[in-house]
C-alpha positions in Angstrom: 102.8 58.6 131.9 101.7 54.6 131.0 105.0 52.7 130.4 107.5 54.6 132.3 107.0 52.8 135.9 110.3 50.9 137.0 110.5 47.2 136.4 110.6 45.4 139.4 112.7 42.3 139.4 113.1 40.1 142.5 114.5 36.4 143.1 112.8 33.3 144.5 114.6 34.0 147.8 113.3 37.3 147.8 110.0 36.5 147.0 109.8 34.1 149.5 111.4 36.9 151.9 108.8 39.3 150.9 105.9 37.5 151.5 106.9 36.5 154.9 106.3 40.2 156.0 103.1 41.0 154.0 101.9 37.7 156.0 103.8 38.6 159.2 101.5 39.4 161.9 104.3 41.9 163.7 105.6 43.3 160.4 105.0 47.1 160.9 102.1 48.5 158.6 104.7 50.5 156.2 107.0 47.9 155.5 104.1 45.3 154.7 102.7 47.9 152.5 106.0 48.4 150.9 106.5 44.4 150.5 103.2 44.4 148.8 104.3 46.9 146.2 106.8 45.1 144.9 105.3 42.0 145.1 102.3 43.1 142.8 104.8 45.5 140.8 106.6 42.1 139.9 103.2 40.4 138.9 102.5 43.3 136.5 100.1 45.3 138.4 100.2 48.9 137.3 101.1 51.4 139.8 97.2 53.4 140.0 96.1 49.5 140.9 98.6 48.6 143.4 97.6 52.6 145.1 94.1 51.7 145.1 94.6 48.3 146.9 96.8 49.4 149.4 95.5 52.8 150.5 99.0 55.1 149.0 99.4 57.3 146.3 100.3 56.7 143.0 103.5 58.6 143.4 104.2 56.8 146.8 104.2 53.9 144.7 106.2 54.5 142.3 108.9 55.5 144.6 109.6 52.4 146.1 109.4 50.6 142.9 112.3 52.5 141.6 114.1 52.1 145.2 113.6 48.8 144.5 114.9 48.1 141.1 118.0 50.6 142.1 119.1 48.3 144.6 118.1 45.3 143.5 121.4 43.5 141.3 123.4 44.6 144.9 120.7 42.8 146.8 120.8 40.3 144.7 124.9 39.6 144.9 124.7 40.1 148.8 121.7 36.9 148.8 124.6 34.8 146.9 126.8 34.7 149.8 125.1 35.8 153.1 122.6 33.7 155.0 119.2 33.9 155.2 118.5 36.0 158.0 121.1 38.2 156.9 119.2 38.6 153.4 115.7 39.2 155.5 117.0 42.1 157.5 118.8 43.7 153.9 115.2 43.5 152.8 113.8 45.3 155.4 116.6 48.0 155.7 115.7 48.6 152.1 112.0 49.0 152.3 112.6 51.1 155.7 112.8 54.8 155.8 116.2 56.9 155.6 117.3 58.7 158.5 116.0 62.0 159.2 117.7 65.0 161.0 114.5 65.7 162.9 114.2 68.6 164.8 117.4 70.3 166.5 118.5 69.6 170.2 117.4 71.6 172.9 120.3 70.8 175.0 124.3 71.3 174.0 126.6 68.5 174.7 128.0 70.2 177.4 124.6 70.4 178.9 124.0 66.8 178.1 127.6 65.7 179.4 127.1 67.5 183.0 123.8 65.5 183.4 125.7 62.5 182.8 128.4 63.5 185.1 125.6 64.2 187.9 124.0 61.0 187.3 127.3 59.3 188.1 127.7 61.0 191.4 126.5 60.3 194.7 123.2 61.9 195.8 124.0 62.7 199.0 126.7 65.2 197.2 124.4 67.0 196.0 122.3 67.1 199.6 119.5 64.5 198.0 118.3 62.6 201.0 117.8 59.8 198.7 120.6 56.5 198.1 120.1 56.3 194.2 119.2 58.4 191.6 115.9 58.6 189.9 115.1 60.4 186.7 112.4 62.6 188.4 115.5 63.5 191.2 118.3 64.0 188.0 115.9 66.3 186.3 115.0 68.3 189.2 118.7 68.4 190.5 119.9 69.3 186.7 117.6 72.5 186.7 118.2 73.0 190.8 121.9 73.4 189.8 121.2 75.8 186.7 122.6 72.9 183.8 119.6 73.5 181.9 116.3 75.7 182.4 113.9 73.2 182.3 114.4 69.4 181.3 111.5 66.3 181.7 112.7 63.1 183.7 111.6 60.8 180.3 114.3 63.0 178.5 116.9 62.1 180.9 115.4 58.6 181.0 116.5 59.2 177.2 120.2 60.1 177.8 120.9 58.0 180.0 119.9 54.9 177.9 122.1 56.1 175.4 125.0 56.3 177.5 124.2 53.1 179.4 124.0 54.3 182.9 121.1 52.8 185.4 121.6 54.9 188.7 119.1 53.2 190.1 120.6 49.7 190.0 124.1 48.4 191.9 125.6 45.1 192.5 127.5 43.4 195.2 131.3 43.3 194.9 134.1 41.2 196.5 137.3 43.4 197.0 140.5 41.0 197.1 142.5 41.0 200.5 145.6 39.3 198.3 147.7 42.4 198.0 150.4 40.6 195.9 149.0 41.1 192.1 151.1 38.3 190.8 149.6 36.3 193.6 146.4 37.3 192.9 146.7 36.5 189.4 148.0 32.7 190.0 144.5 32.0 191.9 142.6 33.6 189.4 144.2 31.7 186.7 144.4 28.4 189.0 140.5 28.4 189.0 140.3 29.5 185.9 142.0 26.5 184.6 140.1 24.1 186.5 137.0 25.1 185.2 138.4 25.0 181.8 139.2 21.3 182.0 136.5 20.5 183.9 134.5 19.0 180.8 137.7 16.9 179.5 138.1 15.6 183.2 134.7 14.7 183.4 134.3 12.7 179.8 138.1 11.1 180.5 138.4 11.0 183.9 135.2 10.2 185.2 136.3 13.2 187.4 133.4 15.7 188.7 133.9 19.5 189.4 131.8 21.0 192.0 131.5 24.5 193.3 130.2 25.0 196.5 129.0 27.0 198.6 126.8 28.2 201.7 123.6 30.0 202.2 123.3 30.8 205.8 120.6 32.6 207.9 117.4 31.0 205.8 114.6 31.6 207.8 112.4 28.5 208.6 108.9 29.9 208.8 105.4 28.1 209.1 102.6 29.6 208.4 99.6 29.6 211.1 97.1 28.6 209.1 96.3 26.0 205.8 96.7 28.0 202.7 93.0 28.5 200.8 93.2 27.0 197.4 91.9 28.8 194.6 88.0 29.4 193.5 85.9 30.9 190.6 86.6 34.1 190.8 89.3 34.0 193.8 93.3 33.3 193.9 95.2 31.2 196.2 94.9 32.8 199.7 97.9 32.4 201.8 97.9 33.0 205.5 100.2 36.4 206.1 101.3 35.4 209.7 103.8 32.7 209.9 105.3 31.0 213.6 109.6 31.0 213.0 111.5 27.8 213.7 114.7 29.2 213.8 117.6 29.5 211.0 119.0 27.3 209.0 122.2 27.0 206.5 122.4 25.0 203.0 125.5 23.8 201.4 124.8 23.6 197.9 127.0 21.8 195.4 126.9 23.0 191.1 128.3 20.4 189.0 130.7 22.5 186.5 129.9 20.1 183.7 126.3 19.4 183.9 124.4 21.6 185.9 122.9 19.3 188.6 122.5 20.6 192.3 124.0 17.4 193.6 123.6 16.7 197.4 122.8 19.7 199.0 123.2 19.9 202.5 120.7 21.6 205.0 121.2 22.2 208.8 121.1 24.3 211.4 125.0 25.5 211.4 128.1 25.7 209.3 130.4 24.4 210.8 134.0 22.3 210.4 132.1 19.1 211.1 129.0 20.0 208.9 131.6 20.8 206.3 133.1 17.2 206.2 130.2 15.8 206.5 129.0 17.4 203.6 132.1 16.6 201.6 131.7 12.6 202.5 127.8 12.8 201.6 128.6 14.2 198.3 131.4 12.2 197.1 129.2 8.6 198.3 126.6 9.7 195.5 129.9 8.7 192.9 132.4 6.4 195.4 134.0 5.1 192.4 134.8 8.8 190.7 137.3 11.6 191.3 136.5 15.0 192.9 137.7 18.2 192.0 135.7 20.7 194.8 136.2 24.6 194.4 135.5 26.7 197.0 136.3 30.1 198.9 138.6 31.1 201.7 135.9 30.0 204.6 138.3 28.7 207.7 136.0 25.4 208.0 137.3 24.8 203.9 140.9 24.2 204.8 140.3 22.9 208.5 142.2 19.9 210.2 139.2 18.1 210.1 138.8 17.9 206.2 142.7 17.3 205.8 142.1 14.2 208.0 139.0 13.0 206.1 140.9 14.0 202.4 144.2 11.3 203.7 141.5 8.7 204.9 139.5 8.6 202.0 142.7 8.5 199.5 144.4 6.0 202.3 147.0 8.2 202.8 149.5 6.8 205.6 151.9 9.8 206.2 152.6 12.0 209.0 149.7 15.0 208.7 151.7 17.2 211.1 150.1 20.1 213.4 147.8 22.3 212.4 149.1 25.7 210.5 152.1 24.2 209.8 153.4 23.7 206.6 153.4 19.8 206.8 149.4 19.5 206.3 149.5 21.3 203.2 151.9 19.3 201.6 149.9 15.7 202.7 147.2 17.5 201.2 149.1 18.4 197.8 149.4 14.4 198.0 146.0 14.0 198.5 145.1 15.8 195.7 147.4 13.8 193.2 146.0 10.8 193.5 144.3 9.8 190.7 141.4 7.5 189.8 143.9 4.5 188.3 146.3 4.7 191.5 146.4 2.3 194.4 143.9 3.6 196.9 140.6 1.8 196.4 138.1 4.9 197.1 140.2 7.4 195.2 139.3 11.4 195.9 140.5 13.8 193.9 140.6 16.9 196.2 142.6 20.4 194.8 144.2 20.9 198.0 144.9 23.8 199.6 141.0 25.1 199.0 141.7 28.6 199.6 144.1 28.7 196.5 141.6 27.0 194.7 138.9 29.8 195.4 137.4 32.4 194.4 140.8 34.9 195.0 140.2 37.0 197.9 
């Protein structure tokens, strides 16, 4: 009856958020209608007039007025202690639909669990000539094994998403070759500590921390005809056939602090001499600085030529010893301790025994 509508109150911040919901292009229609109800009710408009304006019944308008009036005191307290974005989410939650039970599920928890377990098994175990499961294959196999009498591929996909399972995807994994867990942990910590300290080294000691790796077998291809430019109603046309010019190797440097790619090398081989030349080329970009190279366990990363280059760059005149003897590691460790302020005119800070300052494997 007239005069019985719930009284609506809003604060200035709440009003701004409600107005943004009403004017937002991506706001759902239901949320926009309910925000309009609150704003119009606050302006003193009757329920019947609000209902005609937004295309809802008077009962629905009254429902949302009462709900807002009921939660407004708590919403105001929340506004005083939370951020603007949190307030916006709270208002959207107040004007949103409450969870509904929906139709009872067709499948029991046991059936769903068996479907998920099936997705975790390799398809060949079920006699499927595929390498990775698809939703359709899983649905078909679940019916074949009698797990469920019938299920759609889309329903299987929903169960997989809820369980955060992606049987159609894979990624490479590198198993460690280090059998001693303590030794492996020490290598991991050494690499991680190096990355953590890199920003302070760069800012305070003028030290560049570089992560270096190679990509081999890059095909050098040349199209046998030039590319045709795009025109009106026609996209750019690239020649399909090509001529091979062998393969190349890219040696790249990623600057851990700045994110730059520093002095990459591109050549036909990946030899000990190539890597030494690459290190020399990299250091030459800032010869007055110190350098830390983080590499993997490839043999050219801890070669005799590299040790000699480090010793020469750091002006170390000690006897280097012979290959595969511990003396070389000791000299390399001494080279690692040379910093910018010391005697050598061209300091090169290298983390010695690069196989220890590497991705541990």
